N, C-alpha and C positions, 0 to 999 in steps of 0.2 A: 425929266428927272424921275417922275413917278414911275415911269415905264422901266427906267433903268433899276429904280429901287425894286420894283415888281421882278424885274428879270433876275436882278441881284439875288432878291428873296428865293426866287425859284431855284435859281442856280446853288445858292447855299444850301436849300433844302435837299435838291438833288443830289449834292455833294454828300451831305449828311447821311441821306439814305444808302447811297453808295458804301461811304466809308463803314457804316453800320453793318451792310449786307457782307462786305469785305471781312471785317471782324468775325462776323458769326461765321462764315464760311471758313476763314482761317481756324478758328477755334474747333469746328467740326473736323477739319482735315487733321489738326494735331491730334485730337483724340483717337481718329481712325488710324493714324499711324503708330501711336502709342501701343494701342491695341494690336496691331499687326506685329510690332515688336516684341510684344508678350507672348503672342502665339507662338513666334519662330523660337524665342526662348524656352518655351514650353516643350516644343519638339526637338531642341537641343539637349534639353534635361532629359528627356524620355530616352535619346539616343546614347548619352554617355551613360545612363543608368544601365541600359540594356547591354553595353559593352562592357560596363565594368561587371555586371552579373553573370554575363557569359564568360568573361575571362577567369572570375573566380571560380565558376562551375569547373570550368577546364582544369585549372590547376587543382581544385578539390578532387575530381575525378583521379587525375594522376596520382594524387597523395593516398587517395583510397585503394588504388591498384598496388602501390607499395605497401600498403599496410595488408593487403590479401595476401601478398607475396611472404610477408612475416608470418601471418596467420596459417598459412596452409604447408609451409614448408618447415622441415625438422630443423634445418640449419641454414641461414643466409650468409654467405661468404662475404668478405670484403669487396670481392671483384663485382658480385652481383649488386651490392648495395651502391656502389660507386656508379655502376651502369645506369640502374634504375633511377638514382639521384639527378645523374647528368641529363638525362633523358626529360625528367620532371624539371629541372630549371631551365631547360630550352623552352618549354611552354610559357614561363614567365621570365623573361630577361631581369627584371626587378628584384627577383627572388635572391636574396643573398646565399643562403645555406640551408641544406636539410641534415637534420639530426635524428638519430634514433635513442631514445632514452628508455631505462627500464623504470618498473613502477615505483621505485624510490627516486625518480628524477637523476639518476646518474647516468651521465653520457656515455654510451656505448661505441658510436660511429658518428661521423660527422664528415660532410662533404660540401664544399672544398676547404673550408677553414678548420683550423684545428680546433679540438673540442675545448680548450681554455677559454677561448673568446666567447663561448655560448653560455658561460657560467651565470653572467648577470640576467640571463632571460628567464632563469629559474631561481634567482634569489628572491624570497618572499619579502625581505625587507626593502631592498634598493628598488627592485622592478617588479612589483605587485602585478602589474597586467600580464606579463608573460608567464609568471608562476599560476596566476588564477586561472588562465585560458588552459594550461595543459591539466590543471586538477579538474577543472569543469569538464573538459573532454573525457576523462578518465571516468568521472563518476557517471557522466550520461551516456557513456559509450557510443558517442557520436562525435563528428568533427565540429570543433568550435574556432571562432576568430577572436582574437583579442580586441580590447579597446585601443585607441593610439597611444604608442609607447616609444620611448627613446631607446633605439638600438645600440649596439657597440659602435664606436666611431662618432657618436653625437648626432646621426641621423634619425628622422622620425619615420614610423611605419607601424606594421602590425605583424601579428604572429598568428599562424595557422595551425592547429594542433589535432593530429587524427589519431585516435586510440586503435592499437593492434590487439584484437580480441579473438581468441579461439574457443569457440563455446561461450561458457560464461566467465572464461579464465582472462585477464588482463595481463598481456605480455608485455606491454610498454607503449610508447608513443611514438610518432612521427611528427617533427617540428619543423616547421619553414618559417622563416623571416623575411619578411618583403619591405623594400624602401617604397614608401607611399607616394613620394613625389614622382619618382622614375615609374612606378607603375601606373599613375595617372598620367604621366607625359606619354606614355606608350599607347594608351588608348584614345586620346584626345589629339586629333589634327591641329597643326600650328595655325591653319587658317581660322579654326572654331576658337582656338585661344586667343587670337588677336581680336575677335570680334565679341566674345562674349568671357565674362568672369565667372569661372566655375569653381565652387567650394563643395568639398565632400566632408560631410559631418558624420560623427557616431556620437550618440547621446548628446547632441548639442554642442560637441568640441569639434573645431575643424582639425581635420586630419591633414589635408594637403589642398593646395589650390592653384590656379594658373599663376605661374611666376613672371608673366609678361607686364610691361609697364602699362599703367591705366587703373582706372576705378569704375565701379557701377555707378548709373545714373540714378539719383533717387526718385525721379520722376516715372520711372518704369519699375514697378514692383517686381522684386525676383520670384522666379517659379522653382518648385522642388519636386523631384520624383523619390519616393521611399522604396526600399526592398529589404527583405530579411535573408541572411545567409549565414551558415555556420553559428546559429545564436547569435548574432549580432544585427542589430539594426543600422541600416546606412541610409543616408539621405544626401542626394546630389542637389544643389542649389545653383541656379544658373540666372545671371541678369545681364544684360547687354553693356559694354563698354560705354564709357561716356563719350567717346569720339564718334561711336556707331549711331548712338542717340542723336548726338548733336547733327551729324551729317544727314540723318534721315529727317529729323524734323525741320532743318533749315533749308533743305533742298527745294529751290525754287520760290522762296517766301521773299528774298530781296526783289526779284522781279515782279513778283505778284504785289507787292505793296507799292513799288515805284509806279507800276501802271495803275493802280487804284488811285493814289494820289494824281497821277495825270488825269484819270477819267475825273475825278471830283473838280479839279480846277478848270477844266474846259466846258463846264456847264452844259447848256442845252445844245450849242453847235456841235460839239463833239460827243454828246451823249449817245448817238446812234452808233458812231464808231466805238466808243467805249463799250456800249453794249455788245457789239459785234465781238470785240477783243475778248469781253468776259465769257461769252459764249464761247468762242474758240479756247479760252483757257480752261474753261469746265469741260470741255471735250477732251483736252488734252490730259486734265485730271482724271477723269474717267477711263482714258485708255490706259494711263499709268495704273490707275487702280485695277482694272482689269487684268493688266499684265501682272501685278503683284498677286492678285488672287489665283491666276493660273499658275505662278511660281510656286505659292503656297500650296496649292493642290498637289503639284508634282512632289514637294518637298514632303507631304503628308503620305503620299503613296511610296515613296522611296523609305521613308521612316517605318512603315508597317511592313515592307518587304524585309528591311534590314532586321527588325526585331524578330520576324518569323524565322528569317535565315539563321539567326543567332540560337533561337531556340532549338530549331531542328539540328543544327549541328552539334550543340551540346548534347541534346539527346540521343543523336546518333553515335556519338563518341562514347557516351555512357553505356547505351545497349551494347555495342561491340565490345567494350572492356567487359561487362558483366558475362556476356555469352561466352568469351573466351575463358574466363575464369570458372564457368560452370562445364564446358565441354571437356576440360581435361580429366577432372574426377570422373565425369560420367563415361569417359572412354573405358575406365576401369571398371565400373559397376557394370555397363552393358556387355562388355567384353567378357569378364569373368563369368557373368550368368549364362552366356551362350556356351563357354567352355564347359561349365558344369552340366549343361542340359545333354551334352553328348556323353556324359559318363552314365554306367549303370546305377542308377539310385532308386530308392522305392517310389513307387508311383504318386504319394502323397507330397514327397520332396519335390518330384517333378513338376506336379501341379503349382506348388509354390514358386517354383523357378520359372515356370512360363508366366505366372502373375507378374513376378519382378521383371521379367524381359518386357512383358507388353507395357508395364506402368513405364519403364525406363525409355521405351520408344515414345510413348507420350511425352515425355519430358524433352525428348530431341526435337519432336514437332514443335513444342512450346519455344525452345530456343531458337529453332531455325524460323519461326514465324516473327519473333522478335528481331532477327537480322535481316528478315525481309522488310519490316518496317524501316530499319536503319538504312539498308541499301537493297534496291530492288533486284530480285532474282526472278528466273524464269519460272512459272508455276511447273509442278509435276503432273502433268494432265495425262488423263486416261479416259477411255470411254464409259459414261458413267450415267444412268438414270436419275435425274434431278429428284424425283419422287423418294429415290432411297435415300439420298440426303436428307430429305424432309423428315422422313419417317425415323431414321437413326438420330437424328436432332431431337426429336420430340420425345424418344426415349431417355435422352440425357435431361431434359428439361420437365418431365411429366411431373415428378414429385414437387418440384418447386412451384410450378403453375398451380397444381392441386392446392398446395398450403396456402396461396394466396387466392383461392376461391376464383381462379380464372379459367373459363372453359375454352377449349380449342375446337374449332370447327375446321374440318379438313374437307377440301374440294379439289382432289388430286386428279387430273386428267388421266385415263387409263390409256396405256399404249403409249406413253410420252416418248418421242424419239430420243435415244442416247446422244450424248454430244461431249466433246474433249474438255473436261474439268478437273481441276484439283479437288479431291473429295474433302480435305481438311480445311483449304481455304473457303470453299463455298460453305461448309459447315459454320465456320467463324463469322461468315457473313450473317447466316440465318440466326445464330446464336446472339449476335449483336443486335439485330432487329427485333427478336423476340425479347430480350432484356430491355429495349427501350420501350417497347409497347407496355410491358409488365410494369415497369417502374412508373411510366406516366399514369397507368390507371390506378397503381396503389397509392401514389403520393397525392392524386387528386381526389380520390374516392369516387371517381367516375367510370362507368363501364366495367365488364367483367368478361368480355369475350375477344378473343383473337381468332381471325379467320385466315388459313392458309389455303391458296388457290394455285395450281399450275395448269398450263395449257400453251397451246401454239397460236400465236397471231402473227400474221402476216411474215410467216417464214423464221419467226424467233420465239425461242422457249420464254414464257413470262411465269415469273414467281411473285405472288402479291401477298403481302403481309398486311393485314387490316386490323384495326381495333376500333373500338367504340368508346374510347376514352375521351380526354379533354381536346384532341386535337393540336394543331400547330399554328400559332398566330400568322397570318397573312404577311406581316412586315418581316418576319424572320424565315419564312417558308424557303427563300432561296438561298439561305446562308447556312442550313443544317447540314450540309455536306462539307463545309469548309473545315481546315485544320483548326484545331483548338477553339472551336466554336461551341459553346454549350449553355443550355439554359438552366443547368444545376446549380446548387449554391458553390459559394467558394469553397474548394477542398474536397467536393463530392464528386466531381468528373473532370477528366482531363480534355474533352472536346475531341479525342483522337478516333472514337469508335466508328462513327459513321464514315469519317474521312478514310479510314483504313479499309471499311467496306467498299466505299467507291474506288478505291485504288485497286483493289483485287478484282473487282468486276470490270473495270477498265481493261486490266492485263488480260482478261478473258475475252475481251473484244465487245463488251457489252457496256451498259450503263444502268443507272438507279435513277427513277422519277418519283417525285413525291407529291401526293396529293393530299389536301385537308381541307374539305368543304366545311364552312362554320357549323358547328355544332355537330358534325357526323364523325368525330374521330380522324385518324389519320391512316394513309395507304401508303406503302412503300412497293413500288413496282421494280423488280429486276429483270431486265431484259437481257437475254443471251443468245448469241447466234448458234444455230445448229451448225457443228464442226464435226465431222466423223473422220476426217483424213488431216493430218499435219505434216508440213514439210521436215519437221524434226522433232521426234518425242523422246524423251529419255526413257529407256526401257525400265520396267518394273524389275527391282533387284529379285534375284532368284533366292530360294531359300538356302541356307549353307550348307555346303557339301564340301568335303576335302578335295582339292584340286591336285591333280597329277603333275607336280612340278617336282623335277628331280632334286635332292638335297644340295642347298646352296650355303656358302658362307655369307651370312648377313649383317651389316653394322646397323645397329639402330641407334640414331642420335636424336635424343629429347630430353629436356631439363626436367620433365616430370617422372618422378621414380615410378608411380603406378602404371603410367603408360608404357615405360621400359619393362617392367615386370610382365605385363600382361602380352606384350608383343613377344618378349623372350619366351613365355610358356607356349604361345600359340604357335610360334614357328617352329619351337622344339618339338611339339606334338607332331609336326609334318617332317620330322628328320632334319630340319636345317640346324647349322651351327650358328649361334648367335653371340655377336660382340656388341658391347654398348658404349656409348659416349654421352655425357651430359651437357657439353657446350661444344662450340665450333673448334676452338684450338684444339681440345682433345681429338675431335673427329678428324681434323686434318692431319694430325700426328699419325692416327691409325690408318688412314688412307694412304699416306706415304708408305708405309710398310707394305702395301699391295698384296694383301692377304683377304680380299673381299670379292664376291662375285655379285652383290646387290647391296644398294643402300637404302634405307627409309629415315628420312631426315624431317623433323618439324621446321616449318616455314618461319616460325617466330620465337625465338629464345633471346634470354637477356645479354649474353655476349656475342652477339651475332646473329646471321638469318640463315635460312635454308638457301638462299642465293649465294651466300658466302661459300657454303659447302660445294654447291655446284660449279661455282668459279674454280675451286681448288681441284675438284674432280677433272675438270676439262684440261688443267694445266699438269696435274700429276698422272692421271689415268684416264685420257680421253674415251677410250673404248668404254669405260664403265658409265659414262655421262647419261647415255639412254637407259641404264639399268638402275637409275635413281628415282625413287618415289617420294613425293611431297606429302606430307600430312599437316593439317592446321585445325584449330579450333576457333578461328575468327573468319568472319567473312573477307573475301579479297576483294580489293580495290581495282580501279582501271589499270593502274600500274602493273600490279601482281597478275592480273590476268591476261595483260599483253606478255609478259615474261612467260607465264606458263604456255602461252599460245605458240610462241617462238620457240620453245624448247621441245614441246610435244611430249612432255614427261608426264607421268600418271599424278594425279591428286585425289588424295582421300580425305575427306571431311572427318573431322572428329565431332561427335563420338563415332567411333568407326567399329563395324562387327567384323567377325572373324571371316564371313564372306567376303566383304569388301577388300579386306587385306590380301586374301588369297586370290582374287580375281585380279587385282593389282599386279600382284607378283607373276601371276601366270603370264600376263600381258608383257610385262617388263622384261621377264626371262627370255622372251622371243626374239629380243633386240640382240 
């Protein structure tokens, strides 16, 4: 009896210990699973916020381009407005309407709804959010987003207002209204909506949320991501659905507790087997946990790549749009300056014109560098002594470095072999490296010397930029060349400078290394291969001189008046007869008349493209197809590049000078 009592006591004690251990393990497992759910919700919130911000930035870019059209054009026709509005609405299917209103908030144009349905948006008494948004945008001279408001038809959404400004004069506003729920549904996949409850708020007020059945579980705290765009603060709040939490927390628990009870009632005889089972269960739990950790790691990586891709896409679209808007007026500035230089004018006027021409070419280079960042292009390489790049760059930076009391020590190797380089791109690399060294020393108050050295090491040309500043911490040394990585305060740096430098050097077949021994400053080493012959090098443009092309009947098709007038005067000086068209329908009508020997057409116009004109020429006058010259102010994508390669026609990039136009005409006229 006593042994039985002792055995029973031991068994009961063992069972109690086992049950207590099981309860502790279960509580720890539940806490870990809740933490994992919250981390996943945080990733989903970041994803939704990034997608919303990227989508709103795309729509904002398109609306800005429409505003630029109004600001830069003397008169925007109804057809142009409808075409731009239709293209803008395609970027955001949830957008209901785009309207143009004058400074007095009177509707001038609306697409696709009639103007009468827009009046509630501008009624200060019944719909103050829409009215206030337009007024705020007009006063601030920048785009604004409204608070949540009720649109016509009873739906809820928001309003985007973009002012149209010419100089300091307000011409009106472009206003777009979007359905909140449809916009949200277009960004969030149904799989995510089924597993997570998302609520998007503005100033603490829900705008729209997942409309699928289910509710969030209070045991897992919601997480949020915030961002500001268009003067409005947005918050994305995410929490797992109740059924997701229930499934995650209860998975495997019934089996676990059944086995725990079985283990506790089998006492000592089955204690060994129960212990083995517990070990096996623990191993399985560890395996599952490792699998979850691996899955979460992959999700983290995918999230970072997605956010990076969204940023790069939005930035690329913005840069391409801005470059296109700059290149059109710049064509007139550069072109007319070169035409004036050819005339007999006083020497002082000629000097001023030469200065204007040189500064115009600087702007051309800046715009093309922006396009090079948005879409890669082959460098314009020629044989250059790298020491020459260093010396001319120091001439640009000399005053600024002296004003900050920074000394530059040059150790340039004499007789450095020339290699194929793009002068302006390598100058951009050196300027960025000098700027970084200068800023580090000025902000930290440490160091006052920058050392520049060149030489040949193991068949490569080396350029070393060293400073005696604070240096770079070892834990971030490997990340300094990554896009968007910066150690500057928020709003003081984009994190693109060194990434752009690295891309330029890699396009030249080289690489950048970074060294920063503790307490000895930082050294950036640019390694470049010695290349003195290339398979294909773009020829250096020759100075402009009139080409011997017999007088032709030329049709110029471009929606920009300044480009039309410049080309008309340029071609007229060469004895050509010039006809013009402002859009594709007008051009096709004139081509059908059959009175032209050569056509110059813009690739991108509001009512059609240069490809449409090319197709019409193939049908109406096929012999004239090889005498068609394309011009464009925007970088061409892969699709357009394939089209140009297939046709073999000439392409001239805006801003174009007189020599480029004459060269293209001379080549096309031989066809």
